[in-house]
C-alpha positions as CSV (number, residue, x, y, z in Angstrom):
1,M,43.3,45.3,-16.4
2,K,39.3,45.6,-17.1
3,D,40.1,45.3,-20.6
4,F,41.7,41.5,-19.3
5,K,38.7,41.3,-16.6
6,L,36.2,41.8,-20.0
7,K,38.3,38.6,-21.6
8,L,38.3,36.1,-19.1
9,V,34.3,36.8,-18.7
10,L,33.4,36.7,-22.7
11,S,36.0,33.7,-23.0
12,I,33.9,32.1,-19.8
13,L,30.7,32.5,-21.3
14,S,31.3,31.8,-24.7
15,A,32.7,28.2,-23.3
16,I,29.3,28.2,-21.9
17,V,27.2,29.0,-24.5
18,F,29.1,26.2,-26.8
19,S,29.1,23.1,-24.3
20,F,25.1,24.0,-24.1
21,I,25.1,23.6,-27.2
22,F,26.6,20.1,-28.0
23,I,24.6,19.0,-24.8
24,L,22.0,19.8,-26.6
25,L,22.9,17.9,-29.2
26,A,23.7,15.0,-27.9
27,F,20.2,14.7,-26.6
28,S,18.5,15.8,-29.6
29,L,20.5,13.5,-31.9
30,P,19.9,9.7,-32.5
31,I,22.6,7.3,-31.4
32,H,21.3,4.9,-33.7
33,K,20.5,4.3,-37.2
34,K,18.1,1.9,-37.8
35,E,18.4,0.1,-41.3
36,A,16.6,-2.2,-42.8
37,K,18.1,-6.3,-42.9
38,V,18.7,-7.5,-46.1
39,S,19.0,-11.3,-46.1
40,M,19.7,-12.9,-49.3
41,K,18.6,-17.2,-49.4
42,A,22.0,-19.1,-48.8
43,K,23.1,-20.8,-52.3
44,G,25.4,-22.9,-50.9
45,K,26.4,-25.7,-47.9
46,L,28.6,-23.3,-47.2
47,E,27.0,-19.7,-47.0
48,Q,24.3,-21.8,-45.2
49,V,26.8,-22.8,-42.8
50,S,27.9,-19.0,-42.7
51,Q,24.4,-17.4,-42.1
52,S,23.3,-20.3,-39.2
53,L,26.8,-19.2,-36.9
54,K,25.5,-15.4,-37.6
55,N,22.1,-16.2,-36.8
56,R,23.7,-16.9,-33.5
């Protein structure tokens, strides 16, 4: 019986530790990556229309 209680307590403690680690990672890691947008000048009329629709 003591062995079962020990395993139960250890599994509960390990679950708490792992969840605490993942909660800390969720707050410390950035959510959005900031990427530089590279915009090229549109060559044709169709590309200009497409680009104007994207910028809305």
